[in-house]
Each structure stands twice: as structure tokens, then as C-alpha cells.
C-alpha positions as CSV (number, residue, x, y, z in Angstrom):
1,M,68.5,4.2,53.2
2,V,67.9,3.9,49.4
3,S,65.1,5.8,47.6
4,A,64.4,3.9,44.3
5,A,61.8,6.2,43.0
6,P,60.9,9.8,44.0
7,V,57.5,10.3,45.6
8,G,54.7,11.1,43.2
9,Q,56.6,10.2,40.0
10,E,57.3,6.8,38.8
11,G,55.5,5.1,41.6
12,A,52.2,6.9,41.0
13,S,52.1,6.0,37.4
14,D,52.1,2.2,37.9
15,A,49.4,0.3,39.8
16,T,51.6,-2.8,40.2
17,V,53.7,-2.9,43.4
18,M,56.3,-5.6,43.5
19,L,57.5,-5.9,47.1
20,P,61.1,-6.8,47.7
21,V,62.4,-10.1,49.1
22,V,65.8,-10.4,50.7
23,R,67.6,-13.5,49.4
24,P,71.0,-14.9,49.9
25,E,73.7,-15.2,47.2
26,G,76.4,-17.8,47.0
27,G,76.8,-21.1,48.8
28,A,77.3,-19.8,52.4
29,A,74.0,-18.8,54.0
30,P,72.5,-18.9,57.5
31,T,69.3,-20.7,58.4
32,L,66.0,-18.8,58.1
33,H,63.9,-19.7,61.2
34,T,61.0,-17.3,60.9
35,H,59.9,-14.6,58.5
36,V,57.2,-12.1,59.1
37,A,56.0,-9.6,56.4
38,T,53.4,-6.9,57.0
39,M,51.6,-4.7,54.4
40,L,49.8,-1.7,55.6
41,F,47.5,0.7,53.8
42,E,47.2,4.1,55.5
43,Y,47.0,7.9,55.0
44,D,49.7,10.2,56.2
45,E,49.4,13.6,57.9
46,Q,48.9,15.3,54.5
47,N,46.0,12.9,53.8
48,R,48.0,11.1,51.0
49,P,47.6,7.3,50.7
50,W,50.6,5.0,51.2
51,L,51.4,1.3,51.2
52,R,53.9,0.6,53.9
53,F,55.9,-2.6,54.0
54,E,58.0,-4.2,56.7
55,A,59.7,-7.6,56.6
56,R,61.6,-9.3,59.3
57,Y,64.1,-12.2,58.7
58,D,65.1,-14.2,61.8
59,L,68.4,-15.8,60.9
60,R,70.8,-18.2,62.7
61,N,74.4,-19.0,62.1
62,E,74.7,-22.6,63.2
63,T,78.4,-22.9,62.5
64,R,81.3,-22.4,65.0
65,S,82.8,-19.5,63.0
66,A,81.5,-16.2,61.8
67,L,79.4,-16.4,58.6
68,G,79.7,-13.7,56.1
69,F,77.3,-13.8,53.1
70,S,75.9,-11.6,50.4
71,I,72.3,-10.7,49.9
72,R,70.3,-9.3,47.0
73,L,66.9,-7.6,46.6
74,E,65.0,-5.9,43.9
75,P,63.9,-2.4,44.8
76,G,61.2,-1.9,42.3
77,A,59.3,1.4,42.2
78,L,59.5,1.9,46.0
79,Q,60.6,4.8,48.2
80,D,62.5,5.1,51.4
81,L,63.8,1.6,51.4
82,S,66.1,0.7,54.3
83,L,67.6,-2.5,55.7
84,T,68.9,-3.0,59.3
85,Q,70.6,-5.9,61.0
86,D,69.9,-6.1,64.7
87,G,69.0,-2.4,64.6
88,A,72.1,-1.3,62.8
89,A,71.8,0.1,59.2
90,V,73.0,-2.2,56.4
91,A,74.7,-0.3,53.5
92,L,72.9,-1.1,50.3
93,A,74.4,-0.4,46.9
94,F,73.3,-1.1,43.3
95,A,75.1,-4.1,41.7
96,E,75.9,-4.5,38.0
97,D,72.7,-6.5,37.5
98,G,70.6,-3.5,38.8
99,L,69.7,-5.2,42.1
100,L,70.5,-3.8,45.5
101,A,73.3,-5.8,47.2
102,A,74.9,-5.9,50.7
103,Q,77.3,-7.9,52.7
104,V,76.1,-9.3,56.1
105,T,78.0,-11.2,58.8
106,I,76.6,-13.2,61.7
107,P,78.8,-14.3,64.6
108,P,79.2,-18.1,65.3
109,N,76.2,-19.8,66.9
110,Q,74.3,-16.6,67.0
111,N,70.9,-15.3,65.9
112,S,70.5,-12.2,63.9
113,A,67.4,-10.3,62.6
114,L,67.2,-8.4,59.3
115,R,64.5,-5.8,59.1
116,L,63.5,-4.4,55.7
117,T,61.2,-1.3,55.5
118,T,59.9,0.6,52.5
119,R,56.8,2.4,51.3
120,R,55.0,3.3,48.1
121,S,52.8,6.3,47.4
122,L,49.3,5.3,46.1
123,D,48.4,8.9,45.3
124,G,46.6,9.3,41.9
125,L,46.0,5.5,41.4
126,S,42.7,4.0,40.6
127,L,43.6,0.4,41.3
128,V,46.5,-1.1,43.2
129,H,48.0,-4.5,42.5
130,V,50.4,-5.7,45.2
131,E,52.6,-8.8,44.8
132,Y,54.9,-10.3,47.3
133,P,57.1,-13.0,45.5
134,T,57.4,-15.4,48.4
135,E,58.9,-18.1,46.2
136,A,62.2,-16.2,46.6
137,L,62.2,-17.2,50.3
138,R,63.0,-20.7,49.2
139,R,66.6,-19.6,48.7
140,W,67.1,-19.6,52.4
141,R,68.1,-22.8,54.3
142,G,66.2,-24.4,57.1
143,Q,62.6,-25.2,58.1
144,R,61.0,-21.9,57.5
145,S,58.0,-20.5,59.5
146,I,56.4,-17.7,57.5
147,R,53.6,-15.3,58.4
148,V,52.4,-12.6,55.9
149,E,50.0,-9.9,57.2
150,L,48.0,-7.4,55.2
151,I,46.3,-4.6,57.1
152,P,43.7,-2.6,55.0
153,G,43.1,-0.4,57.9
154,N,40.7,2.5,57.5
155,A,41.9,3.1,54.0
156,L,40.2,0.1,52.3
157,A,36.9,-1.5,53.2
158,R,36.2,-5.1,52.4
159,D,34.1,-4.1,49.3
160,A,37.1,-2.4,47.8
161,W,39.0,-5.7,47.5
162,L,39.1,-7.3,44.0
163,R,41.5,-10.3,44.3
164,V,43.2,-12.0,47.2
165,E,45.5,-15.0,46.6
166,P,46.1,-17.6,47.8
167,D,42.7,-18.0,49.3
168,S,44.1,-19.7,52.4
169,W,44.1,-16.4,54.2
170,S,42.2,-15.8,57.4
171,Y,41.6,-12.9,59.7
172,S,44.1,-12.6,62.5
173,P,42.5,-13.8,65.8
174,F,44.7,-11.5,67.9
175,A,44.1,-8.2,66.1
176,D,41.2,-5.8,65.9
177,D,42.2,-4.0,62.7
178,G,40.8,-6.6,60.3
179,R,44.2,-7.7,59.1
180,L,44.5,-10.7,56.8
181,E,47.0,-13.4,57.7
182,W,48.8,-16.2,55.8
183,L,50.7,-18.9,57.8
184,F,53.1,-21.3,56.1
185,E,55.3,-24.0,57.5
186,G,57.7,-25.7,55.1
187,E,55.8,-25.3,51.8
188,I,55.8,-21.8,50.4
189,P,53.4,-20.5,47.7
190,S,54.8,-18.7,44.7
191,R,53.4,-15.3,45.7
192,I,51.0,-13.4,47.8
193,L,48.7,-11.2,45.7
194,F,46.3,-8.4,46.8
195,Q,44.4,-6.3,44.3
196,S,41.9,-3.7,45.2
197,M,40.7,-0.1,44.5
198,A,43.3,2.4,45.5
199,P,42.3,4.2,48.7
200,D,41.6,7.5,47.0
201,A,39.5,5.8,44.3
202,W,37.6,4.0,47.0
203,R,36.9,7.2,48.9
204,T,35.8,8.9,45.7
205,L,33.4,6.0,44.9
206,Q,31.7,6.3,48.2
207,R,31.2,10.0,47.8
208,L,29.8,9.6,44.3
209,L,27.4,6.9,45.4
210,G,26.1,9.3,48.0
211,D,25.8,12.1,45.4
212,V,23.6,10.1,43.0
213,A,20.9,9.7,45.7
214,G,19.8,13.2,44.7
215,G,19.2,12.1,41.2
216,A,21.1,14.9,39.4
217,P,22.2,13.9,35.9
218,S,25.7,15.3,36.5
219,A,26.1,13.0,39.6
220,H,25.2,9.9,37.6
221,A,27.6,11.0,34.8
222,A,30.4,11.5,37.4
223,L,29.8,8.1,38.9
224,A,29.8,6.4,35.5
225,E,33.1,8.1,34.5
226,H,34.6,7.0,37.8
227,Y,33.7,3.4,37.1
228,R,35.0,3.8,33.6
229,K,38.3,5.1,35.0
230,L,38.5,2.0,37.2
231,A,37.7,-0.2,34.2
232,T,40.6,1.4,32.2
233,A,43.0,0.7,35.1
234,A,41.8,-2.9,35.3
235,L,42.4,-3.3,31.5
236,Q,45.9,-2.0,31.9
237,L,46.6,-4.6,34.5
238,G,45.3,-7.3,32.2
239,E,42.3,-8.0,34.4
240,N,39.5,-8.5,31.8
241,A,36.9,-9.8,34.2
242,T,37.4,-6.8,36.4
243,Y,37.3,-4.5,33.4
244,E,34.0,-6.0,32.3
245,R,32.6,-5.6,35.9
246,F,33.5,-1.9,36.1
247,L,32.4,-1.1,32.6
248,A,29.0,-2.8,33.3
249,Q,28.7,-0.6,36.4
250,A,29.5,2.5,34.4
251,T,26.8,1.5,31.8
252,A,24.3,0.9,34.6
253,A,25.1,4.4,36.1
254,Y,24.4,6.1,32.8
255,L,21.2,4.1,32.2
256,E,20.0,4.8,35.7
257,G,20.7,8.6,35.3
258,I,18.8,8.5,31.9
259,R,15.9,6.7,33.5
260,R,15.6,9.1,36.4
261,T,15.9,12.2,34.1
262,E,13.2,10.9,31.8
263,A,11.0,9.9,34.7
264,A,11.2,13.4,36.0
265,G,10.1,14.8,32.6
266,A,13.3,16.8,32.2
267,P,14.1,18.2,28.7
268,A,16.5,16.5,26.4
269,T,19.2,18.9,27.2
270,H,19.5,17.5,30.7
271,S,20.2,13.9,29.5
272,A,22.4,14.8,26.5
273,A,25.6,14.4,28.5
274,L,24.4,11.0,29.8
275,H,23.6,9.8,26.3
276,A,27.0,11.0,25.0
277,G,28.8,9.3,27.8
278,L,27.0,6.0,27.2
279,A,27.8,6.3,23.5
280,S,31.4,6.7,24.5
281,L,31.3,3.4,26.4
282,Y,29.9,1.6,23.5
283,R,32.5,3.1,21.2
284,E,35.2,1.9,23.6
285,R,33.9,-1.7,23.3
286,L,33.9,-1.3,19.5
287,A,37.5,-0.2,19.6
288,R,38.3,-3.4,21.4
289,G,36.8,-5.4,18.6
290,E,33.7,-6.5,20.4
291,D,30.3,-7.4,19.0
292,L,28.9,-5.0,16.4
293,T,25.7,-4.8,18.4
294,Y,27.5,-2.0,20.2
295,A,27.7,-0.1,16.9
296,Q,24.0,0.2,16.7
297,L,23.8,1.1,20.4
298,M,26.4,3.8,19.9
299,V,24.5,5.3,17.0
300,D,21.2,5.3,18.9
301,E,22.8,7.0,21.9
302,V,24.5,9.6,19.7
303,E,21.2,10.4,18.1
304,L,19.6,10.9,21.5
305,A,22.6,13.1,22.6
306,L,22.5,15.3,19.6
307,R,18.8,16.1,20.2
308,G,19.8,17.7,23.5
309,L,22.8,19.7,22.2
310,M,22.8,23.2,20.8
311,V,23.7,23.7,17.2
312,D,27.0,25.4,18.2
313,D,27.9,22.9,20.9
314,P,31.6,21.9,20.4
315,R,30.7,18.3,21.2
316,R,28.5,17.9,18.2
317,A,31.3,17.4,15.7
318,E,32.8,14.6,17.6
319,L,29.4,12.9,18.2
320,E,28.5,13.2,14.5
321,Q,31.8,11.6,13.6
322,W,31.0,8.7,16.0
323,R,27.7,8.3,14.4
324,A,29.2,8.1,10.9
325,D,31.8,5.6,12.2
326,G,29.1,3.4,13.7
327,L,27.0,3.5,10.6
328,R,30.0,2.5,8.5
329,L,30.7,-0.4,10.7
330,L,27.1,-1.5,10.4
331,L,27.4,-1.1,6.6
332,T,30.5,-3.3,6.5
333,D,28.7,-5.9,8.6
334,L,25.6,-5.9,6.4
335,R,27.8,-6.3,3.3
336,R,29.6,-9.2,5.0
337,R,26.3,-10.9,5.8
338,G,24.9,-10.2,2.3
339,D,21.9,-8.1,3.5
340,I,22.1,-5.8,0.5
341,P,18.7,-4.0,0.9
342,A,19.5,-3.0,4.5
343,A,23.0,-1.9,3.4
344,L,21.5,0.3,0.6
345,A,19.1,1.8,3.1
346,L,22.0,2.5,5.4
347,I,23.9,4.2,2.6
348,D,21.0,6.5,2.0
349,Q,21.1,7.4,5.7
350,L,24.8,8.0,5.5
351,R,24.5,10.2,2.4
352,S,22.1,12.5,4.2
353,L,24.8,12.9,6.9
354,A,27.8,13.3,4.5
355,A,29.6,16.6,5.3
356,N,31.6,16.9,2.1
357,D,31.7,15.9,-1.5
358,A,34.5,13.3,-0.8
359,G,32.2,11.5,1.6
360,S,29.3,11.6,-0.9
361,D,31.6,10.2,-3.6
362,F,32.7,7.4,-1.3
363,L,29.1,6.5,-0.5
364,E,28.2,6.5,-4.1
365,Q,31.0,4.0,-4.8
366,E,29.8,1.9,-2.0
367,R,26.2,2.0,-3.3
368,Q,27.4,0.9,-6.8
369,A,29.5,-1.8,-5.3
370,L,26.4,-3.1,-3.4
371,L,24.3,-3.0,-6.5
372,V,26.9,-5.0,-8.3
373,Q,27.1,-7.5,-5.4
374,Q,23.4,-8.0,-5.4
375,A,23.3,-8.3,-9.2
376,V,26.1,-10.9,-9.0
377,E,24.0,-12.9,-6.6
378,L,21.0,-12.6,-8.9
379,I,23.0,-13.8,-11.9
380,E,24.4,-16.7,-9.8
381,R,20.8,-17.7,-9.1
382,G,20.0,-17.5,-12.8
383,D,17.9,-14.4,-12.7
384,R,19.8,-12.2,-15.2
385,T,16.8,-10.1,-16.1
386,A,16.4,-8.9,-12.6
387,A,20.1,-8.3,-12.3
388,L,20.1,-6.1,-15.4
389,A,17.0,-4.2,-14.1
390,L,18.8,-3.6,-10.8
391,A,22.3,-2.7,-11.9
392,G,22.1,-2.1,-15.6
393,D,25.3,-0.7,-17.2
394,L,27.3,-1.4,-14.0
395,I,27.2,-5.2,-14.8
396,D,26.7,-5.2,-18.5
397,A,30.1,-3.8,-19.6
398,P,31.5,-5.8,-22.6
399,T,34.7,-6.4,-20.6
400,L,32.8,-8.4,-18.0
401,H,31.3,-10.8,-20.6
402,P,32.8,-13.6,-22.6
403,P,33.8,-12.8,-26.2
404,A,30.9,-12.7,-28.7
405,E,31.8,-16.1,-30.1
406,Y,31.4,-17.6,-26.7
407,R,27.8,-16.3,-26.2
408,N,25.0,-18.3,-27.8
409,L,22.8,-16.2,-30.0
410,F,20.0,-18.8,-30.0
411,A,18.4,-20.6,-27.1
412,R,16.9,-23.5,-29.1
413,W,16.9,-25.1,-32.5
414,N,14.0,-27.4,-33.4
415,V,14.2,-28.6,-37.0
416,S,11.2,-30.4,-38.5
417,T,11.7,-32.1,-41.9
418,V,9.4,-34.1,-44.1
419,I,11.0,-36.2,-46.9
420,S,8.8,-37.6,-49.5
421,D,8.9,-38.5,-53.2
422,R,8.0,-34.9,-53.9
423,G,11.1,-33.5,-52.3
424,V,12.1,-32.2,-48.8
425,E,10.3,-29.6,-46.7
426,V,12.4,-28.1,-43.9
427,R,10.9,-26.0,-41.0
428,A,13.5,-24.7,-38.5
429,A,11.9,-23.2,-35.4
430,V,14.5,-21.1,-33.5
431,R,14.3,-19.2,-30.3
432,A,16.6,-16.2,-29.6
433,S,18.5,-15.9,-26.4
434,K,17.1,-13.4,-23.9
435,G,18.2,-9.9,-24.6
436,R,19.6,-10.7,-28.1
437,E,16.3,-10.9,-30.0
438,Q,17.1,-8.1,-32.4
439,E,20.5,-9.4,-33.1
440,A,19.1,-12.9,-33.8
441,Q,16.4,-11.5,-36.1
442,E,19.0,-9.5,-38.1
443,A,21.3,-12.6,-38.4
444,L,18.4,-14.8,-39.7
445,E,17.3,-12.2,-42.2
446,E,20.8,-11.9,-43.5
447,I,20.9,-15.6,-44.0
448,V,17.7,-15.6,-46.0
449,R,19.0,-12.7,-48.1
450,T,22.2,-14.6,-48.8
451,W,20.2,-17.7,-49.9
452,R,17.9,-15.7,-52.1
453,A,20.9,-14.0,-53.8
454,S,21.8,-17.3,-55.4
455,P,19.5,-18.5,-58.2
456,E,20.2,-22.1,-57.3
457,L,19.3,-21.6,-53.7
458,R,16.4,-19.2,-54.4
459,A,14.7,-22.1,-56.1
460,M,14.5,-23.7,-52.7
461,A,12.1,-21.0,-51.5
462,P,13.9,-19.8,-48.4
463,A,11.6,-17.7,-46.1
464,L,11.6,-16.3,-42.6
465,Q,8.6,-15.5,-40.4
466,T,8.3,-14.3,-36.8
467,L,6.5,-16.5,-34.3
468,A,4.5,-15.4,-31.3
469,E,6.6,-14.8,-28.2
470,T,6.6,-17.5,-25.6
471,E,8.4,-17.7,-22.3
472,E,9.6,-14.1,-22.9
473,Q,11.6,-15.4,-25.9
474,Q,11.2,-14.2,-29.5
475,G,10.8,-17.1,-32.0
476,F,11.4,-17.4,-35.7
477,E,10.8,-20.0,-38.4
478,L,13.0,-20.7,-41.4
479,T,11.3,-22.7,-44.2
480,L,13.0,-24.4,-47.2
481,N,11.7,-26.6,-50.0
482,I,14.3,-28.8,-51.5
483,P,13.4,-30.4,-54.8
484,V,13.7,-34.1,-55.5
485,K,17.3,-35.2,-56.2
486,E,18.7,-32.0,-54.7
487,N,20.5,-31.7,-51.3
488,G,21.2,-29.1,-48.7
489,A,24.9,-28.8,-49.1
490,G,24.7,-25.5,-51.0
491,L,22.5,-24.1,-48.2
492,A,24.9,-25.2,-45.6
493,R,27.9,-23.6,-47.3
494,A,26.2,-20.2,-47.2
495,L,25.8,-20.4,-43.4
496,P,28.3,-18.6,-41.0
497,S,31.0,-20.9,-39.5
498,T,30.2,-19.8,-35.9
499,P,28.9,-22.2,-33.3
500,D,25.4,-20.6,-33.3
501,W,24.8,-22.2,-36.7
502,T,26.4,-25.5,-36.2
503,L,23.2,-27.6,-35.9
504,L,21.6,-26.2,-39.0
505,R,24.8,-26.3,-41.0
506,N,25.6,-29.9,-40.0
507,F,22.0,-31.0,-40.7
508,L,21.8,-29.4,-44.1
509,N,25.2,-30.8,-45.1
510,Q,23.8,-34.3,-44.4
511,L,20.4,-33.7,-45.9
512,G,20.2,-35.6,-49.2
513,P,17.7,-38.5,-49.1
514,Q,18.1,-41.4,-51.4
515,V,14.8,-42.7,-53.0
516,R,15.0,-46.0,-54.7
517,T,12.1,-47.8,-56.6
518,H,12.0,-51.5,-57.5
519,T,9.2,-53.2,-59.6
520,N,8.1,-56.8,-59.8
521,G,5.2,-57.3,-62.1
522,V,2.5,-55.1,-60.9
523,W,4.2,-54.6,-57.5
524,Q,6.4,-51.7,-56.7
525,R,8.8,-51.3,-53.7
526,I,9.8,-47.8,-52.6
527,E,12.8,-47.2,-50.3
528,V,13.8,-43.9,-48.7
529,T,17.1,-43.6,-46.7
530,Q,18.7,-40.6,-44.9
531,P,21.8,-40.9,-42.8
532,L,22.1,-38.5,-39.8
533,D,24.7,-37.9,-37.1
534,L,24.5,-34.8,-34.9
535,R,27.0,-35.8,-32.3
536,S,29.6,-33.2,-33.4
537,V,27.1,-30.5,-32.7
538,G,26.6,-31.5,-29.1
539,E,30.4,-32.0,-28.6
540,E,31.1,-28.5,-29.9
541,W,28.5,-26.8,-27.8
542,R,29.5,-28.7,-24.6
543,R,33.2,-28.0,-25.3
544,I,32.4,-24.3,-25.3
545,A,30.4,-24.7,-22.1
546,D,33.3,-26.5,-20.4
547,E,35.8,-23.9,-21.4
548,L,33.6,-21.1,-20.0
549,E,33.1,-23.1,-16.8
550,R,36.9,-23.4,-16.4
551,Q,37.4,-19.7,-16.9
552,A,34.5,-19.0,-14.4
553,E,36.3,-21.1,-11.7
554,A,39.5,-19.2,-12.3
555,F,37.7,-15.9,-11.8
556,E,36.2,-17.2,-8.6
557,Q,39.6,-18.1,-7.3
558,D,40.8,-14.6,-8.1
559,A,37.9,-13.1,-6.2
560,L,38.9,-15.1,-3.1
561,Q,42.3,-13.6,-2.9
562,T,42.5,-11.5,0.3
563,A,44.9,-9.0,-1.2
564,M,42.5,-8.2,-4.0
565,P,40.6,-4.8,-3.6
566,M,36.9,-5.1,-3.1
567,Q,36.0,-3.6,-6.5
568,A,38.3,-6.0,-8.3
569,A,36.9,-8.9,-6.3
570,L,33.4,-8.0,-7.3
571,E,34.4,-7.7,-10.9
572,A,36.0,-11.1,-10.7
573,R,32.8,-12.5,-9.2
574,L,30.7,-10.8,-11.9
575,R,32.9,-12.2,-14.7
576,A,32.6,-15.7,-13.1
577,A,28.8,-15.3,-13.0
578,N,28.6,-14.1,-16.6
579,Y,30.9,-16.8,-17.9
580,R,28.9,-19.5,-15.9
581,D,25.7,-18.0,-17.2
582,A,27.0,-18.3,-20.8
583,A,28.1,-21.9,-20.1
584,H,24.6,-22.6,-18.9
585,G,23.2,-21.1,-22.1
586,W,25.2,-23.5,-24.3
587,R,24.2,-26.5,-22.2
588,E,20.6,-25.6,-22.4
589,L,20.9,-25.1,-26.2
590,A,22.4,-28.6,-26.5
591,Q,19.6,-30.1,-24.2
592,N,16.7,-28.4,-26.0
593,S,17.7,-28.6,-29.6
594,G,17.2,-31.5,-32.0
595,V,15.8,-32.6,-35.4
596,M,12.5,-34.4,-36.2
597,I,12.5,-36.2,-39.6
598,S,9.4,-37.7,-41.2
599,L,10.0,-40.1,-44.2
600,T,7.0,-40.5,-46.5
601,P,7.8,-42.8,-49.5
602,S,4.8,-41.6,-51.5
603,E,2.3,-39.0,-50.4
604,A,0.2,-39.5,-53.5
605,A,-0.3,-43.2,-52.6
606,G,-1.3,-42.2,-49.1
607,H,1.4,-44.0,-47.4
608,A,1.8,-43.3,-43.7
609,A,5.0,-41.4,-42.6
610,R,7.5,-42.7,-40.2
611,T,9.1,-40.1,-37.8
612,W,12.3,-40.0,-35.9
613,M,13.5,-37.6,-33.2
614,V,17.3,-37.1,-33.2
615,A,19.0,-35.1,-30.5
616,V,22.5,-33.7,-30.6
617,D,23.8,-36.5,-28.4
618,S,22.0,-39.3,-30.2
619,P,24.1,-42.1,-31.9
620,P,24.4,-42.1,-35.7
621,Q,21.2,-42.9,-37.4
622,M,20.4,-44.5,-40.8
623,L,16.8,-43.6,-41.3
624,T,15.1,-46.0,-43.7
625,V,11.5,-46.7,-44.7
626,Q,10.2,-49.2,-47.3
627,V,6.7,-49.8,-48.7
628,E,5.4,-52.2,-51.4
629,A,2.3,-51.3,-53.5
630,I,0.7,-52.2,-56.8
631,S,2.1,-50.0,-59.6
632,G,-0.7,-48.0,-61.0
633,V,1.1,-47.5,-64.3
634,R,1.7,-51.2,-64.8
635,V,-2.0,-52.0,-64.0
636,L,-3.1,-49.4,-66.4
637,L,-0.9,-50.8,-69.2
638,I,-2.2,-54.3,-68.5
639,L,-5.8,-53.0,-68.7
640,L,-5.1,-51.2,-71.9
641,V,-3.6,-54.4,-73.4
642,A,-6.5,-56.4,-72.2
643,L,-9.0,-54.0,-73.7
644,S,-7.1,-53.8,-76.9
645,G,-7.2,-57.6,-77.2
646,L,-10.8,-57.7,-76.3
647,F,-11.6,-55.1,-78.9
648,A,-9.5,-57.0,-81.6
649,A,-11.4,-60.3,-80.7
650,S,-14.7,-58.5,-81.0
651,A,-13.8,-57.1,-84.4
652,L,-12.7,-60.5,-85.6
653,L,-16.0,-62.2,-84.5
654,W,-18.0,-59.4,-86.2
655,R,-16.3,-60.0,-89.5
656,L,-16.8,-63.7,-89.3
657,L,-20.5,-63.3,-88.6
658,M,-20.9,-60.9,-91.4
């Protein structure tokens, strides 16, 4: 006899029972005629549950000489294993490979029977998983006739069974103990599998089901915990479907206990343990990575449990930690889904529960991160004003913005110019970018002061006035009056070289109309020309926008790096949004800016003006207007000559008549 595992030690800690199969080793082997294996669940005299196993191998030596051969079997975690041949004990010994080995001899032309018996204690188990690897019987020669029996006996009722494979079993027609029977001729399945509740666990379940009939909360809690213990055992076996079944039954037991307690009008203290147990089940599901719906369910049950616990109850600390953990999981989910308002409300709830300054500091950091995240989304949608109102200094740090030269000071330039024989009148209506009104006004005032500081430029009457606010933008108007035969080059040279002033600087540099007059008799032809090309303005502004867009894309790629901390990722997204917002500002500036020029050859003569609209992406223009008219001076001279001649003729006739 070989005892592979002492009773109540290794065998009781493992629900899987691998039953041994005797198999031949080497080329010489007898023929296996029949094989009968029996599994029996029973209780012993001490009321301890056992699984007993017996296997009989009917062998025949069909040769004319004695046949000696080796056998092997795997003992597993079994006790009291013995092997006999025709009633005589066979000596088993462990081989180098860890298997039990023996030498068996069968006389010539004789039958011989091997009988293997063993047992396994099921004490302390919740579930039992029995496998009989029948595929090992294929090692025997001959046409095998196999019968495998499983006798649940009084230890296991039919409702305790969980899995029986293969499903070709049937109840034995010649037995009254409800035994299962598999019969095989020739073809052998890979295994026989039987999985059920362990006998003690089944007994306990029946007792607990009887106890809950009284409706006591403690009885429902005990039943739920028993189901939970069964679920844990199923999970250890890798039986997920069985795990879900028992966990659902545990949940139902808790809920039924809560329902009965509330229906009876019992105080909250009576159902506190039930709520705590249910919260524990939901927490277990969360630990397995299941749906975050269980986080909210856990938090709700913890709240209900805490209402029924005394202030000094030792369970409060653990439950409060569960509640905090659940709320943090919900917070993470809300952040992932972008539900910022709900996440902020949850942070306020967590802050009211924070037990220490460290927890409060963490939540404040989370709150600021959420505000930044929401502000980033607002900026990405183009609502920078709302983003600043929400997060303020958190998103407006200089390090998060493009350099000053890459942010447009002005949102629009509309230059209106009238060119006539009296000179050039320039009116530049300019709108400041949102949030930079004061800075824009100071820059314009500084330009006017610079122009007025020069006697030559002061003669052109530079002036600045503030316009009424429109579209929440502050407007200003620059005015200039350039005398005839003068140009705007001096004004342009006094302007800053930054991109904000490119349009005005470029336009003034080109502003120098040519007025030509041609006479033919009393007729006079006036021609006014002004070349204008603003393409370099649009190219510069769009180049800046493209560069900002490229940098924004780079920041976005950085934010997508999984190894980047959350705060750094948010800052990268914020930089991307700020850079893209700045790029949008330059593109809008290019789209909304332009010059309108009116050429009037002679205002005194009442000639109509011709007007052109030139955008920053318009092709080069040669603006020309010509008019022909009678020269007033020449007509006056002719009249004077005619009158003089008439007067001379009259004087001569007077003399002659006298």
C-alpha cells in the first residue's frame, strides 16, 4: 500500500482529484479485455466525506510463455492507494519520473485481474472536480470493453452536480443507488469528468436554505456567504460560468434578506451587515475588472451599511475606504468619458470624505486637472473666453502660449484711402485681438507719438481715435493726410518690424500716387496711378499660422504618449490648443484684412471716384483712372483775349466815328 498524501493535508486543499490509471510500459503487454472503474462518494464512521475509487483490469496473456511487463500510474493527491493481482498485493515504488511503478507477470495463456483501490478525503472542500483520464487506457492492447460507474450515494443529490462529461452517461438499470454509468466498446473518450459541490458544502447549503425560511437577516447573510465561498472555489477551478451562477445566487440572497428586513420595518442596524456583504460582492467584481456599474452599486450599498453601524464599529473604516475607492473609480471613468461637470461634483463629494490633508491635496490636484481639461476642450472649440473664465491662471501661464511675436495683436486691418489731386487721405480701422485691447491701444498710441515727433511726419496730421466696441472687440482708427507729391515711405519706416504691422507698413511703403496732366487746346486729361501688391502680407501671416499648426500637432502627439503623466499630457494638449488658437487668429487676420482705395482725379471738378478692394491674397494691381475735361484756365484766357480784342475794336470804331 502507498499513501501519496496524508489525510486532511494536501488532499483537502485542492478540489481537483485526478484518478490514477494503470498503463503498461514497454513493448510487451497483455491484452485488456474488460475494465471496470467505480467512483463512490460516501461518509465514514466519523462523518467525514470521502471519494473512494476502485478499478479492475481483466488482462490475458495470449502467448505460450510467461509474460512479464512493467506498469506505471500517477498517484496524485490520493491516500491509501493499493494494487493487487489476483488478490495478491503488488509492490509499488516511486520511479525516477515520480510515477509509481511495478513489475507484473502473467502465466502463459492465462487471465489475470489487477485491482486498484484508493481514496481521497473531501473534508473542507467547497467543490470537487474529479477527472478519470481514460485516454491512458488506449495503451493497452486488444478490443477493450470499458464500464465506468459513479455512485453519488446519499452524499450528493442530483441538484449538487455541476458538470458531467461526456454526456453519454445513463443511470444503471441494475442498481437502486442512482449510479451513473458509461459504457464503451472500442472507442474510448479522453476523460470522464464529474464536478459538483463537495458533500459537506451540499449539506451546509441545505441547512442554510432551511434557516432563511425564518427571515432572519443573519440567516440570509450566512446563505449569501456560503454561495460566495462556492463561487470562489469555482473561480479557482477556472469555471467562470459556475462562478457567475453562485455569485448571482449570493447577490440574490443578500437582496432577499434586505427586502424582508425592510418589509418588516426593522431598523437600519438589522440590515447593515447585509448591505456591507452586498457591497463586498460588488467590490469583488470590480477587483476582477468588471463593469464600473458595480462601483456605483458598491458605493450605494456602503452608504446604506454605514447608516446602520455605530460610530465606533470597527467595520466603518474598511467600508469608508471601499466608498472612497469606488468614488475614485467613478471619477476616473468620468474623466475618461469627458463628463467634466459630473467629475467635479464627484470630487466635491470626495473632498467631504477626505480623512487627511494628503487626500485633500490629491483631490485639489484632480480638480485643477479637470478644470484644465474642460478649458482645453473649450479652447479647442474656439471658446477661449469661457475657458479663461473657468480656469483662469491655470491655463493662461506664459509658458503654455506661443512667444509674443507669434500671437497677433490685431484681429483686423481695414485701410480706407482716398487719392485725389489734393493729396491722400488714409483711414485705418483696426480691431484689437480679444484680451489684448489695452496692449493694442498702447502700441497704436506709441506709433502716433513717434510720427508726431518728426516734423516731416507731423505735417501729415497723424491721429488716433477710439471706436465703439463691436463683437466684444475694441476698435481704433488711425488717420493720415499726405500732401500732394508726398508718399508714405517715411511713415512706414517708423513702424515696428513685427508681423502685426506688416499690412500697414507694406501699404504705406507703396503709397505714392502719380498724378499726370495733359492739355490739348481747351481740353485737359488727368491720369492718377497707384501700384499695389499685398501678397507678401498674406504670405507672412499664413506662414506664421502654418508654423503654429505644425507645433500644435507635435504637442498633440506628445499628449498621446501613454508613458506621459496625466498633468504633462494635459499641458501638452493645452499648448496644442493655444498654438492652434493663435494659428486661427493669424488666418482670420489674413481673411478679414484688406485695403480700399478710391482714386478721384479732381474733386474740384466734381469727377466721380473709382474704388478698388484689395485683399492680402489679391494679385498685383496697377490702379489707374483717367478723365478728360475742358481746362477752366485756358477757357478763361481765351475769354480774356476775346474781350480784349472786342474792347480794342470798339475803341478803334469810336475814334473813327469821332
